[in-house]
C-alpha positions as CSV (number, residue, x, y, z in Angstrom):
1,X,272.4,64.9,35.4
2,X,276.3,64.2,36.2
3,X,277.1,65.0,32.6
4,X,275.1,68.4,32.9
5,X,276.2,69.4,36.3
6,X,279.9,68.8,35.1
7,X,279.3,71.0,32.1
8,X,277.9,73.8,34.2
9,X,280.9,73.1,36.9
10,X,283.5,73.7,34.2
11,X,281.5,76.7,32.9
12,X,281.5,78.5,36.1
13,X,285.0,77.9,36.5
14,X,285.5,80.0,33.4
15,X,286.4,77.0,30.9
16,X,285.8,77.7,27.6
17,X,282.9,75.9,25.4
18,X,285.2,74.4,23.1
19,X,287.7,73.0,26.0
20,X,284.8,71.4,27.6
21,X,283.6,69.8,24.5
22,X,287.3,68.5,24.0
23,X,287.5,67.2,27.5
24,X,284.3,65.5,27.6
25,X,284.1,64.2,24.3
26,X,281.0,66.0,23.3
27,X,279.7,68.3,20.5
28,X,280.0,72.1,20.8
29,X,276.4,72.2,20.0
30,X,275.5,69.5,23.1
31,X,277.8,72.1,25.3
32,X,276.3,75.2,24.6
33,X,272.8,73.9,25.1
34,X,273.5,73.0,28.6
35,X,275.5,76.0,29.4
36,X,272.7,78.3,28.1
37,X,269.8,76.6,29.7
38,X,268.5,78.5,32.4
39,X,265.7,76.1,33.9
40,X,266.2,72.8,34.7
41,X,263.2,72.5,37.0
42,X,261.1,68.9,36.6
43,X,258.4,69.0,33.9
44,X,255.9,66.3,33.5
45,X,256.7,63.7,30.7
46,X,254.8,63.5,27.4
47,X,253.9,60.4,25.6
48,X,256.4,59.8,22.9
49,X,254.3,59.8,19.6
50,X,254.2,56.6,17.8
51,X,253.9,56.0,14.2
52,X,250.9,54.6,12.3
53,X,248.5,57.4,13.0
54,X,249.0,58.5,9.4
55,X,246.9,55.6,8.1
56,X,243.6,57.1,9.6
57,X,243.7,60.2,7.6
58,X,240.6,61.2,6.2
59,X,238.6,58.7,8.4
60,X,239.1,60.3,12.2
61,X,236.2,62.7,11.2
62,X,234.0,59.3,10.6
63,X,235.2,57.5,13.8
64,X,234.4,60.4,15.7
65,X,230.9,61.0,14.5
66,X,230.2,57.3,15.6
67,X,231.8,57.8,19.0
68,X,229.3,61.1,19.4
69,X,226.4,58.8,18.2
70,X,227.2,56.6,20.9
71,X,227.0,58.8,23.8
72,X,222.8,58.7,23.3
73,X,222.8,54.8,23.2
74,X,223.0,52.3,25.8
75,X,226.1,51.6,27.2
76,X,226.5,48.1,26.8
77,X,225.7,49.0,23.1
78,X,228.3,51.2,21.9
79,X,231.4,51.3,19.5
80,X,234.4,49.2,20.9
81,X,237.6,49.5,18.9
82,X,236.9,46.1,17.4
83,X,233.7,47.2,16.0
84,X,235.1,50.5,14.7
85,X,237.9,48.1,12.9
86,X,235.0,46.1,11.2
87,X,233.1,49.2,9.8
88,X,236.0,51.0,8.8
89,X,236.7,47.8,6.8
90,X,233.8,47.0,5.6
91,X,232.2,50.8,4.9
92,X,235.6,52.6,3.8
93,X,238.0,49.9,2.8
94,X,240.4,50.5,5.5
95,X,243.7,48.7,5.6
96,X,245.6,49.8,8.4
97,X,246.5,48.1,11.6
98,X,243.7,47.5,14.4
99,X,246.6,49.0,17.0
100,X,246.0,52.7,15.3
101,X,242.1,52.6,15.7
102,X,242.7,51.2,19.1
103,X,244.9,54.1,20.2
104,X,242.6,56.7,18.3
105,X,239.5,55.4,20.1
106,X,241.2,55.0,23.6
107,X,242.3,58.8,23.3
108,X,239.2,60.2,22.0
109,X,237.3,58.7,24.7
110,X,239.5,59.5,27.5
111,X,239.4,63.2,26.3
112,X,235.3,63.2,26.1
113,X,234.3,61.8,29.4
114,X,232.0,63.6,30.8
115,X,232.7,65.2,34.3
116,X,230.7,62.9,36.6
117,X,232.3,59.8,34.7
118,X,234.4,57.2,37.2
119,X,234.3,56.2,40.7
120,X,234.2,57.6,44.0
121,X,235.5,56.0,47.5
122,X,232.5,54.9,49.5
123,X,232.8,54.9,53.3
124,X,231.2,52.3,55.6
125,X,229.9,52.9,58.6
126,X,229.9,49.7,61.2
127,X,226.7,47.7,61.3
128,X,226.1,47.4,57.5
129,X,226.4,44.3,55.3
130,X,226.7,43.5,51.8
131,X,225.2,40.5,50.2
132,X,225.6,38.6,46.8
133,X,225.6,35.3,45.5
134,X,228.4,33.7,43.5
135,X,229.5,30.0,42.7
136,X,231.5,27.4,43.6
137,X,231.8,23.2,43.6
138,X,232.0,21.2,46.5
139,X,231.7,17.2,47.0
140,X,228.2,16.3,49.0
141,X,228.0,12.7,49.9
142,X,230.8,12.0,47.4
143,X,228.9,13.7,44.5
144,X,230.5,17.0,42.8
145,X,228.2,19.6,42.6
146,X,228.0,23.1,41.5
147,X,226.5,25.1,44.5
148,X,225.7,28.8,44.8
149,X,227.4,30.7,47.6
150,X,225.6,33.5,49.6
151,X,228.7,35.8,50.7
152,X,227.6,38.2,53.5
153,X,230.3,40.8,54.3
154,X,230.9,43.7,56.8
155,X,232.7,46.2,54.9
156,X,233.8,48.4,57.9
157,X,235.4,45.3,59.4
158,X,235.9,43.0,56.2
159,X,235.0,40.1,58.0
160,X,233.3,37.5,55.2
161,X,230.8,34.8,55.7
162,X,229.4,32.3,53.4
163,X,226.8,29.8,52.9
164,X,226.1,27.5,50.4
165,X,223.0,26.5,48.8
166,X,221.5,24.7,45.4
167,X,219.6,27.9,44.2
168,X,219.4,31.5,44.8
169,X,215.7,31.8,45.7
170,X,214.0,34.1,48.7
171,X,214.3,31.4,51.0
172,X,218.0,30.5,50.4
173,X,218.6,34.2,51.2
174,X,216.5,34.4,54.1
175,X,217.8,31.3,56.0
176,X,221.5,32.1,55.1
177,X,221.2,35.5,56.6
178,X,219.4,34.2,59.6
179,X,222.2,31.5,59.8
180,X,224.8,34.0,60.0
181,X,223.0,36.5,62.3
182,X,222.4,33.8,64.8
183,X,226.2,33.1,64.5
184,X,227.4,36.4,64.9
185,X,224.6,37.3,67.9
186,X,223.4,40.3,66.1
187,X,221.4,41.8,63.3
188,X,222.9,44.6,60.8
189,X,221.0,47.8,60.7
190,X,221.2,47.7,56.8
191,X,221.8,45.1,54.0
192,X,222.8,46.0,50.4
193,X,222.0,44.0,47.8
194,X,223.1,44.2,44.0
195,X,219.7,43.5,42.6
196,X,216.6,42.0,43.4
197,X,217.4,38.6,42.1
198,X,215.9,35.9,44.6
199,X,214.3,38.7,47.1
200,X,212.0,40.6,44.6
201,X,212.3,41.7,41.1
202,X,213.1,45.3,39.7
203,X,210.7,47.3,37.4
204,X,212.5,50.0,35.9
205,X,214.1,51.9,39.1
206,X,211.8,50.3,41.8
207,X,212.4,47.0,43.5
208,X,209.3,45.2,44.5
209,X,210.4,42.7,47.1
210,X,208.8,39.4,47.9
211,X,206.3,39.1,50.7
212,X,209.0,36.5,52.4
213,X,212.0,38.9,52.6
214,X,209.3,41.7,53.4
215,X,208.4,39.7,56.4
216,X,212.1,38.7,57.0
217,X,212.9,42.3,57.4
218,X,210.1,43.3,59.5
219,X,210.9,40.5,61.7
220,X,214.6,41.5,62.1
221,X,213.8,45.3,62.1
222,X,216.5,45.8,59.5
223,X,216.6,47.7,56.2
224,X,217.6,46.9,52.5
225,X,219.1,48.8,50.0
226,X,219.8,48.1,46.4
227,X,222.9,48.9,44.1
228,X,222.4,50.7,40.7
229,X,222.3,48.1,37.8
230,X,225.8,47.3,36.6
231,X,227.6,49.2,39.4
232,X,229.3,46.6,41.0
233,X,231.8,49.0,42.6
234,X,229.0,50.1,44.7
235,X,229.6,46.8,46.7
236,X,233.0,46.3,45.9
237,X,233.6,44.8,49.6
238,X,231.1,41.8,48.7
239,X,232.4,41.3,45.0
240,X,236.0,40.9,46.2
241,X,234.8,38.6,49.0
242,X,233.1,36.1,46.5
243,X,236.4,35.7,44.5
244,X,238.5,35.6,48.1
245,X,236.2,33.0,49.7
246,X,236.1,30.8,46.5
247,X,239.9,30.6,46.6
248,X,241.0,30.2,50.1
249,X,237.9,28.3,51.3
250,X,236.9,26.2,48.5
251,X,240.5,25.0,47.3
252,X,240.9,22.2,47.4
253,X,237.3,21.4,46.6
254,X,235.6,21.0,50.2
255,X,234.0,17.6,51.0
256,X,231.2,16.8,53.3
257,X,228.3,14.4,54.1
258,X,225.6,17.0,53.5
259,X,224.9,20.7,52.6
260,X,224.4,21.5,56.4
261,X,227.6,20.1,57.6
262,X,229.7,21.6,54.5
263,X,228.1,25.2,55.7
264,X,228.9,24.3,59.5
265,X,232.8,24.2,58.5
266,X,232.2,27.4,56.0
267,X,231.2,29.3,59.3
268,X,234.1,27.8,61.2
269,X,236.7,28.7,58.5
270,X,235.1,32.1,58.2
271,X,235.7,32.9,62.1
272,X,239.6,32.0,61.4
273,X,240.1,35.0,59.3
274,X,239.3,37.2,62.0
275,X,243.2,37.0,62.8
276,X,243.8,38.6,59.5
277,X,245.1,42.4,59.6
278,X,242.7,45.0,57.5
279,X,244.5,45.9,54.5
280,X,244.1,49.7,55.3
281,X,243.0,50.2,59.1
282,X,246.4,47.9,60.3
283,X,243.9,46.2,62.7
284,X,243.1,42.6,63.0
285,X,239.4,42.0,61.5
286,X,238.3,40.7,64.7
287,X,239.0,43.9,66.8
288,X,237.2,45.9,64.2
289,X,234.2,43.5,64.1
290,X,233.6,44.3,67.3
291,X,232.5,47.7,66.4
292,X,230.4,46.0,63.5
293,X,228.7,43.9,66.3
294,X,228.2,46.8,68.8
295,X,226.5,48.8,65.7
296,X,224.1,46.4,65.0
297,X,220.5,45.6,66.4
298,X,219.7,42.7,68.9
299,X,218.4,39.4,67.9
300,X,214.6,39.0,68.4
301,X,213.5,36.3,70.8
302,X,212.5,34.1,68.0
303,X,214.3,32.9,64.7
304,X,212.4,33.9,61.5
305,X,211.3,30.5,59.6
306,X,211.7,31.2,56.0
307,X,208.9,29.1,54.3
308,X,206.5,30.3,51.5
309,X,203.0,28.8,51.7
310,X,201.1,28.1,48.6
311,X,197.8,26.5,47.5
312,X,198.0,24.1,44.8
313,X,195.2,21.7,43.4
314,X,196.3,18.0,42.8
315,X,196.0,16.7,39.2
316,X,194.1,13.3,38.7
317,X,197.4,11.3,39.8
318,X,198.0,13.2,42.8
319,X,200.5,15.3,41.9
320,X,201.4,19.2,42.3
321,X,203.4,21.3,40.2
322,X,205.9,23.5,42.1
323,X,208.4,25.8,40.7
324,X,209.2,24.0,37.3
325,X,208.9,20.4,38.8
326,X,206.4,17.6,39.7
327,X,205.8,16.5,43.2
328,X,203.5,13.3,44.0
329,X,201.2,13.8,47.0
330,X,199.5,10.4,46.5
331,X,197.1,8.9,44.2
332,X,194.5,9.5,46.9
333,X,194.7,13.1,46.8
334,X,193.7,13.9,43.4
335,X,191.7,16.6,42.8
336,X,192.0,18.2,46.4
337,X,193.4,21.6,47.1
338,X,196.7,21.1,49.4
339,X,198.7,23.8,51.1
340,X,202.4,23.6,49.9
341,X,205.5,24.7,52.3
342,X,208.6,25.9,50.0
343,X,211.9,25.8,52.1
344,X,215.4,26.2,50.6
345,X,215.9,22.6,51.0
346,X,212.6,20.9,51.4
347,X,208.9,20.9,50.0
348,X,206.4,20.2,52.6
349,X,202.7,19.0,51.4
350,X,200.2,19.8,54.3
351,X,196.5,18.5,53.5
352,X,193.2,21.1,54.0
353,X,193.7,20.8,57.9
354,X,197.4,21.7,57.6
355,X,198.4,18.0,58.8
356,X,201.5,16.8,57.0
357,X,201.3,14.7,54.0
358,X,204.6,14.4,52.2
359,X,208.2,16.2,52.6
360,X,210.3,15.8,49.6
361,X,214.2,17.4,49.1
362,X,213.6,20.3,47.0
363,X,214.6,20.0,43.4
364,X,216.0,23.4,41.8
365,X,216.2,23.9,37.8
366,X,213.9,21.8,35.8
367,X,213.7,17.9,36.6
368,X,211.7,15.7,34.3
369,X,210.9,12.8,36.6
370,X,208.2,13.2,39.2
371,X,209.7,13.5,42.7
372,X,207.7,11.1,44.8
373,X,207.6,9.0,48.0
374,X,207.5,5.3,47.0
375,X,205.4,4.3,50.1
376,X,202.7,6.8,48.7
377,X,202.3,4.7,45.3
378,X,202.0,1.0,47.1
379,X,198.2,1.5,48.2
380,X,197.2,2.1,44.6
381,X,198.9,-1.1,43.9
382,X,196.9,-3.0,46.7
383,X,194.0,-1.7,44.8
384,X,195.2,-2.3,41.3
385,X,198.0,-4.8,41.0
386,X,197.7,-4.7,37.1
387,X,199.4,-1.5,37.3
388,X,202.6,-2.7,38.3
389,X,204.6,-3.5,34.8
390,X,204.1,0.6,34.0
391,X,204.6,1.5,37.8
392,X,207.3,4.1,39.0
393,X,208.2,1.8,41.7
394,X,209.1,-1.4,39.3
395,X,212.6,0.2,39.0
396,X,213.0,1.1,42.7
397,X,212.7,-2.7,43.9
398,X,215.4,-5.3,44.2
399,X,215.7,-8.0,41.9
400,X,214.3,-10.8,43.5
401,X,211.2,-8.8,44.4
402,X,210.7,-7.5,40.8
403,X,211.1,-11.0,39.2
404,X,208.5,-12.3,41.9
405,X,206.0,-9.6,41.0
406,X,206.5,-10.2,37.2
407,X,205.8,-13.8,37.6
408,X,202.9,-13.5,40.4
409,X,199.1,-13.4,39.3
410,X,197.1,-10.6,40.6
411,X,196.5,-12.4,44.1
412,X,199.6,-12.7,44.8
413,X,200.8,-9.5,43.8
414,X,198.1,-7.8,45.9
415,X,199.1,-9.8,48.8
416,X,202.7,-8.5,48.7
417,X,201.6,-4.8,48.2
418,X,199.4,-5.3,51.1
419,X,202.7,-6.6,53.2
420,X,204.8,-3.8,52.1
421,X,202.0,-1.0,52.5
422,X,201.5,-2.5,56.2
423,X,205.2,-2.7,56.6
424,X,206.4,0.7,55.4
425,X,204.2,2.9,57.9
426,X,206.3,1.6,61.0
427,X,209.5,1.3,59.1
428,X,210.1,2.8,56.0
429,X,209.6,1.5,52.1
430,X,213.2,0.9,51.9
431,X,212.9,-1.5,55.0
432,X,210.0,-3.3,53.8
433,X,211.4,-4.3,50.5
434,X,214.8,-5.3,52.2
435,X,212.7,-7.6,54.3
436,X,210.3,-9.0,51.1
437,X,213.7,-9.5,49.3
438,X,215.3,-11.9,52.6
439,X,212.1,-14.3,52.6
440,X,211.8,-14.4,48.7
441,X,215.5,-15.4,48.6
442,X,215.1,-17.8,51.1
443,X,212.0,-19.4,49.7
444,X,209.7,-18.2,52.3
445,X,206.0,-17.0,51.6
446,X,206.1,-12.8,51.8
447,X,202.9,-12.5,53.6
448,X,201.9,-9.8,55.6
449,X,203.0,-11.1,58.8
450,X,206.7,-12.4,58.0
451,X,206.9,-9.3,56.2
452,X,205.9,-6.9,58.8
453,X,207.8,-9.0,61.5
454,X,211.1,-9.1,59.6
455,X,210.9,-5.2,58.7
456,X,210.3,-4.2,62.3
457,X,213.2,-6.4,63.2
458,X,215.6,-5.1,60.4
459,X,214.5,-1.2,61.7
460,X,215.5,-1.9,65.2
461,X,218.3,-4.1,64.4
462,X,217.3,-7.0,66.3
463,X,217.4,-9.6,63.1
464,X,219.9,-11.9,63.7
465,X,222.8,-12.2,61.3
466,X,222.8,-15.0,59.0
467,X,225.9,-17.4,59.6
468,X,226.9,-20.9,58.2
469,X,226.2,-23.7,60.6
470,X,228.8,-26.5,61.0
471,X,226.4,-29.6,61.3
472,X,229.3,-32.1,60.9
473,X,228.7,-32.8,64.6
474,X,225.7,-34.4,64.0
475,X,227.4,-36.7,62.1
476,X,229.4,-38.1,65.0
477,X,226.4,-38.3,67.4
478,X,224.5,-40.4,64.6
479,X,227.5,-42.8,64.2
480,X,227.6,-43.0,68.1
481,X,224.0,-44.0,68.3
482,X,224.2,-46.4,65.6
483,X,227.1,-48.2,66.8
484,X,225.2,-48.2,70.6
485,X,222.5,-49.8,69.1
486,X,224.4,-52.6,67.4
487,X,226.1,-53.5,70.9
488,X,222.3,-53.9,72.7
489,X,221.2,-56.2,69.6
490,X,224.0,-58.2,70.3
């Protein structure tokens, strides 16, 4: 603009075009162009044409036909530029570059968008949460695990909370929501979910919620809403929060002794986010979160127990099949119809009168081995000691106990199994085996009285530690006594 300004300034002072061109070292045409230009108002820039489009001559109508036909097809089954390129090569012998095809497809789609295409900015009221799952790794009890992270965000204030689980079931969702509700002291009025995964199933446009989650909503008087399929922008707050929390709370990999300990750590770290400033509103998240809490509902007097009860009939071995895995109630329960309490972390087995029978850690995914309580199998071995060689207990006992049982006869095996069974009740199976191991290692007989007494001592930490006793002092005493005897005889 400085050159144009100079040309027009000289012209306004009466300097001829020839002289201006000479002074500025420009062509007469350039000087004439800027002298005669009447409008210098800014104009929108036009994209510079790129070479190469000529290679599509005769093929553009083919591409347009494919793209027009796509508009009646599912969104995820429409032509991409790569697919257009492949078809042009296979069906029309195209030899040009991919970039030419890509530019044409991009330009055609941009100019043929429907009026309703695109996104709209959504406004979120206080007292609303968005809920979704993500995945992250953590170290639990020294073992690296991939966990399912239930992320709950308050989009009005942008406060975010996360709880880790080993699955994405309705029990996990309800337990995580209850934990967060009780932590913040209120219940959001509306919960927005991506789809019905974990808490129900989607049939077309209708969502059928699980009985457990429906009861959860009734308990807390909260409502739910589900986004359209493949419409992640409708819950952008929680979508962003999944990645944010994974990068900021899970790097480096968090370590904890248990899943409950990890979740307590995560709640504390989420609370610390309240000091951050909202990206748009310019206020600390904690100040905005006060409005979220104020707009929410009060907690009921009793917390919801997220458990799903189902009936199962035990097979001839006393096993129950639950969510693709096998749990052992015990051989004595074969053929009986039992009640199963399914929680986010444990499986509870109850008898016909709802009395507790067994409690197991819940397995997620498909686990080929039967999940069992070792103590439940001992009574069967008391009755059938010959089954020891193929028993599931054999790999679980110590080497001294295994070797002793392998060499023992049926009577001795029955005697040890009876002792372990009796000791497992007041203590544990592991403690009973430990007591039997100590007795066998010392060369003592592992009978019912010895195993039971030692197991109780081990459980109470009253068994004295084994120490090496120095007996050389008795050598001195023996020598003195011998010398005294000689003197008396003399």
